[in-house]
Steps between C-alpha positions, in 0.01 A plus 500: 500500500505862620267730309640827371224699665586573861867405460705730720818299564705299248544131589889517493483790749276306731733194489802729553327656799440167674856386418666812638279494805598136565867596478429751770343232717134576429351150487145530359332684214318711764838597646624576145210748459605662822857520376386713206329738736773555760803531278582811295305555184810502279564138594144409420512675158829319419303173517285624214199599717395836359150541648488753783364232733705174526312170475326389816494151644171417328648600161802282551278210599290543187799509272712225661218242505458537121865475402570221250702269729655293225620799302621673814704198619644461149618871501660467838669176401647661188637783719649255746669308220651826370639580845637146535665522156658837585666350810661180377637252752868453585655179353476337844132584543202281412206638299253322725123556500282380789144391444268513802148599593351733753140558602353844570343395827325824585334514158408129531319565834298768323382258238727601214559237233820375343725661754765234517788625277787306359809714454841472336777686680859562397740353755759772429302822515179407676298618197165337436519401133144378469187426702182312421182444692394143577136422439302401810453125541829432310866538606833649384567207266235625258664836448867412524549417130302811382708712733822353356376579146503865596861491624841472344594139588814439299821514705311519835472256786153466645459396865176392660350303786348148484154608382643611167719194451295379202597344168328766277680779689842331471427429130404861429819633658722254311324570169573871534870431582481575870584289795320402826576410861197326653419360843339156518252410778193291551308628196752302284525178708657277228761758408582572867535125562750469217707791630493362853631162375791672328621639834407206716826313423854626545632655175752328279815692420419874447145442367347715776690825555389707792549840670441610856449851642467638854340837580465674832266786560154614615535277810556173312755280334402355159667206342431409139626204297412448138589182316440447125486199276459419134384136573154552352627594156366241264255365760257788554289651222464835670557777240865617479625325811880458549526546879304442815600624847442459870509801732533441874434802723558511876432806710601541863329778700780633719275625776315177566722241333202375294609311187286505188590265211362466151586311186391625162536329164514665165600485132648733243550521127850632558766237440811464716709701250268806549398454861733403774352408837604844619292660224204278573507585866516870412202476266286318759574767756446790259152368417380627832583855401147518359379472859762728657525764226142513375226312698624606850554861391149514346349374823710682757596830334195545278248316725362301208332227697282757679400675180130433448459621137276252323336657189591409149867536416594698809657220709731384220585848379591619849716189549669574163566855604656378828718269294601802280589714801709223652666434164592865450657516842687167456628607162658813656672296770263554789508218755280652773173572321325647805787749559505591131126575512546729802777680316283555191211626720734770621642567153211423257679661199746209510206253468393682185854476370497128555198455276656728235316827576617846617318815611635664183265295282 
């Protein structure tokens, strides 16, 4: 807790400073302190920083490492939910949420603890709806249900990779009137074997509808075929299971002719009346937006994996602020985050506007 004596800068102003600096492409709290010194004083005052001398890097470090991580993540999650509610989906769009984890590698190398973070990302907008640190010596499974408890689950479809294909997670989603699309691999050997057997024999009648797509681009040709079945209904006791599916992916590298093939099995709580094979294929593909729209941007544009912050709350708070910056930009329709940051660096007043501030304040 910050003591009143010696306080020069309000906490909201400090968080606003780091957020606006990130929107301008300043990646670290040290760079944020520099931002406050090189940009005009009216911009700095608009953030709520009234002291004649803006906070230095040491001050930002002291404050950020003592932020209440749980409360901070809850506040950001509430904001993200408000944004998502204000921009409802079209009737043809899914309200999908991807669950996936990411490690802060630079902080890990410096000895920081609990720097593997499980996030929930909106497929549609690329907003991080929630994030929770995974305790060292455990894994994402331990925090998935607590993370879900902090989210709006009803009416949403949660996608995840094989690690999170667990009965308690499926049950928690179903209990809160949500749906899931899960991938099944070796960590659920009995379930995978059951699904493999379903697709081992030729289907009878129209029991296994399928869809195929072909895409060309980025020097490759990608073929996808998804086949679904309801054959395990009444045989499997997996929570809320009306359909299983098989996804065959084949990629041909046009330059070398190399062929890469993969078969993935999965299951969903969506029945055939609510999820055609076309919709299931779309949901499995959109799951990877958490990598493309969040994790990749955090690493490449914001250089997260080389960040070596390690004290207290600083690693998680800085990751949450990166999520916020990306979410703000995604919500306003930005697709090239790096280009948007360069534009804000040249026009910093627009970055203040994006966080709801003006120099008239």
